[in-house]
C-alpha positions as CSV (number, residue, x, y, z in Angstrom):
1,M,28.6,41.3,-34.0
2,R,29.9,38.1,-32.5
3,R,28.9,36.1,-35.6
4,W,30.8,38.6,-37.8
5,W,33.9,38.4,-35.5
6,V,33.8,34.6,-35.7
7,A,33.5,34.7,-39.5
8,V,36.5,37.1,-39.7
9,R,38.5,35.0,-37.3
10,D,37.8,31.8,-39.1
11,H,38.3,33.1,-42.6
12,P,41.3,35.6,-42.5
13,S,42.1,34.8,-46.1
14,A,38.7,36.1,-47.1
15,V,39.3,39.3,-45.2
16,L,42.7,39.8,-47.0
17,L,41.1,39.1,-50.4
18,V,38.2,41.5,-49.8
19,G,40.5,44.1,-48.3
20,Q,42.8,44.1,-51.4
21,L,39.8,44.4,-53.8
22,L,38.4,47.3,-51.7
23,V,41.7,49.1,-52.0
24,V,41.6,48.6,-55.7
25,V,38.1,50.1,-56.0
26,A,38.9,52.9,-53.5
27,H,42.2,54.0,-55.0
28,P,40.9,56.2,-57.8
29,F,38.7,58.1,-55.4
30,L,41.4,58.6,-52.7
31,E,44.7,58.9,-54.5
32,P,44.4,62.5,-55.8
33,S,44.5,64.1,-52.3
34,A,47.1,63.9,-49.6
35,A,44.4,62.9,-47.0
36,G,43.1,60.2,-49.4
37,R,46.7,58.8,-49.9
38,A,47.1,58.7,-46.1
39,V,43.9,56.7,-45.8
40,L,45.2,54.4,-48.5
41,G,48.4,54.0,-46.5
42,V,46.5,53.1,-43.4
43,G,44.5,50.6,-45.4
44,Q,47.7,49.1,-46.8
45,M,49.0,48.8,-43.3
46,A,45.8,47.0,-42.2
47,L,46.3,44.6,-45.2
48,V,49.8,43.9,-44.1
49,L,48.6,43.1,-40.6
50,T,45.9,40.8,-42.0
51,A,48.5,39.1,-44.2
52,V,50.7,38.5,-41.1
53,Y,47.7,37.0,-39.3
54,V,47.0,34.8,-42.4
55,V,50.6,33.5,-42.4
56,R,50.3,32.6,-38.7
57,R,47.6,30.1,-39.6
58,T,49.8,28.4,-42.3
59,P,52.8,26.0,-42.0
60,A,55.2,28.8,-42.9
61,L,57.4,30.7,-40.3
62,S,55.4,33.5,-38.6
63,W,58.5,35.3,-37.4
64,V,59.6,35.9,-41.0
65,A,56.3,37.5,-41.9
66,I,56.5,39.7,-38.8
67,T,60.1,40.8,-39.5
68,L,59.2,41.8,-43.0
69,G,55.7,43.1,-42.1
70,L,56.8,45.7,-39.6
71,P,58.9,47.8,-42.0
72,S,56.3,47.2,-44.7
73,M,53.6,48.9,-42.5
74,V,55.9,51.9,-41.9
75,F,56.7,52.4,-45.6
76,A,53.1,51.8,-46.7
77,V,52.2,55.0,-44.9
78,L,55.4,56.9,-45.8
79,E,55.0,56.1,-49.5
80,A,51.4,57.3,-49.4
81,V,52.7,60.6,-48.1
82,R,55.7,60.9,-50.4
83,P,54.9,58.8,-53.5
84,H,57.4,60.6,-55.7
85,T,60.5,60.4,-53.5
86,D,62.8,57.9,-55.1
87,W,64.5,56.5,-52.0
88,V,61.1,56.0,-50.3
89,V,59.8,54.1,-53.4
90,L,63.0,51.9,-53.5
91,V,63.0,51.1,-49.8
92,S,59.3,50.5,-49.8
93,A,59.7,48.0,-52.7
94,A,62.7,46.4,-51.0
95,V,60.5,45.5,-48.0
96,H,57.1,45.0,-49.7
97,V,58.3,42.7,-52.5
98,P,59.8,40.0,-50.2
99,F,57.0,40.3,-47.8
100,Y,54.3,39.7,-50.3
101,F,56.1,36.9,-52.0
102,F,56.6,35.2,-48.6
103,V,52.9,35.7,-47.9
104,S,52.0,34.1,-51.2
105,Y,54.4,31.2,-50.5
106,A,52.8,30.7,-47.1
107,M,49.3,30.6,-48.6
108,I,50.3,28.2,-51.3
109,R,51.8,25.9,-48.6
110,Y,48.5,26.3,-46.7
111,L,46.6,25.1,-49.8
112,F,48.8,22.0,-50.2
113,H,49.5,21.0,-46.6
114,D,46.7,18.4,-46.4
115,D,44.1,16.5,-48.4
116,R,41.2,18.6,-47.5
117,V,40.0,21.9,-49.0
118,T,38.4,24.2,-46.4
119,R,36.4,27.3,-47.2
120,D,39.2,29.5,-46.0
121,E,41.6,27.6,-48.3
122,L,39.3,28.5,-51.2
123,Y,39.5,32.2,-50.2
124,A,43.3,31.8,-49.9
125,T,43.4,30.7,-53.6
126,G,42.2,34.1,-54.6
127,A,44.1,36.0,-51.9
128,A,47.4,34.5,-52.9
129,F,46.8,35.5,-56.5
130,T,46.2,39.1,-55.6
131,V,49.2,39.1,-53.2
132,V,51.5,38.1,-56.1
133,A,50.0,40.9,-58.2
134,W,50.8,43.4,-55.3
135,A,54.4,42.1,-55.1
136,F,55.1,42.6,-58.8
137,A,53.5,46.1,-58.7
138,Y,56.0,47.1,-56.0
139,L,58.8,45.5,-58.1
140,Y,57.8,47.5,-61.1
141,A,57.8,50.7,-59.1
142,A,61.5,50.0,-58.1
143,V,62.3,49.1,-61.7
144,Q,61.2,52.5,-63.1
145,V,63.2,54.3,-60.4
146,L,66.4,52.3,-61.3
147,W,65.8,52.4,-65.0
148,P,63.7,55.6,-65.9
149,G,61.4,55.3,-68.8
150,S,60.9,51.5,-68.3
151,F,57.1,51.8,-68.8
152,V,54.9,53.9,-71.1
153,G,51.2,54.3,-71.2
154,A,48.1,56.5,-71.5
155,G,48.5,59.9,-69.9
156,P,51.4,62.3,-69.6
157,P,54.9,61.0,-70.2
158,G,57.1,60.1,-67.2
159,D,57.0,57.5,-64.5
160,R,53.7,55.6,-64.3
161,P,51.7,56.0,-61.0
162,W,51.7,53.0,-58.7
163,F,48.1,52.2,-59.5
164,D,49.0,52.0,-63.2
165,L,51.7,49.5,-62.3
166,L,49.2,47.5,-60.2
167,F,46.9,47.4,-63.2
168,L,49.8,46.2,-65.4
169,S,50.6,43.5,-62.8
170,F,47.0,42.2,-62.7
171,T,46.6,42.1,-66.5
172,T,50.0,40.4,-66.8
173,L,49.3,37.8,-64.1
174,T,45.9,37.0,-65.5
175,S,47.3,36.9,-69.1
176,V,44.4,38.9,-70.4
177,G,46.7,41.4,-72.3
178,L,44.3,44.3,-71.8
179,S,46.8,46.8,-70.2
180,D,47.5,50.2,-71.8
181,V,50.8,50.3,-69.7
182,L,53.7,48.7,-71.6
183,P,57.2,47.7,-70.6
184,V,59.6,49.2,-73.2
185,E,63.0,48.8,-71.5
186,P,64.8,45.4,-71.4
187,H,64.8,45.1,-67.6
188,A,61.1,45.9,-67.3
189,R,60.3,43.4,-70.0
190,S,62.3,40.7,-68.3
191,F,60.3,41.1,-65.0
192,V,57.0,41.2,-66.9
193,M,57.9,37.9,-68.6
194,V,58.7,36.4,-65.2
195,E,55.2,37.4,-64.0
196,Q,53.6,35.9,-67.1
197,V,55.2,32.6,-66.3
198,A,54.2,32.9,-62.6
199,G,50.6,33.5,-63.5
200,V,50.4,30.5,-65.8
201,L,52.1,28.2,-63.3
202,Y,49.9,29.4,-60.5
203,V,46.7,28.6,-62.3
204,A,48.1,25.2,-63.4
205,L,49.0,24.4,-59.8
206,V,45.7,25.3,-58.4
207,I,43.7,23.5,-61.1
208,A,45.9,20.4,-60.7
209,R,45.4,20.5,-56.9
210,L,41.6,20.7,-57.1
211,V,41.3,18.1,-59.9
212,G,43.5,15.7,-58.0
213,L,41.6,16.1,-54.7
214,N,38.3,15.6,-56.6
215,A,39.6,12.4,-58.3
216,R,40.9,11.1,-55.0
217,R,37.5,11.7,-53.3
218,R,35.6,9.9,-56.0
219,A,38.0,7.0,-55.9
220,G,37.6,6.7,-52.2
């Protein structure tokens, strides 16, 4: 147990990455029931806590993460209980979007703050990518409340479930183009285009960073 605790303490970015992927896998099993959604809400709350801890290890300001993280935890549970209440979705997006974007900013600073690449920084590369996907998914949830009919996709007509929007976010950020959820209104399309640019720039930044460090190490 001590060995596991040391691994978790030394690699919080890995915990965040694995936790987000576990939520993705568990979501289809838990989302249909109220109890399952409550479990997902608690899981989201745990991810927020982990993200705050990750930020505390980076050069970014911890108090900003804590200030944004506390309401994010509350609305992670509240949105799981009341996923179709418009004001809950909007306020949840208003706190989650800046929180996750700040976490991604902190992790990118963490990746670039010195000339060494640690194991936790490698995990942070993946975790920061998924955090950005989460942020845009919450943004899309707010968009379809403000502009109904912004997204269409497989299944019955109407607003897309949050998991559909997360799927759209991942496929947009990775530029694979495999999503069956489509933006059809101008505002939705504009935010999707911003995410496409963010995905390309993120990959370019990370590759440039790793290639530059490798070239410097060989030159030294």
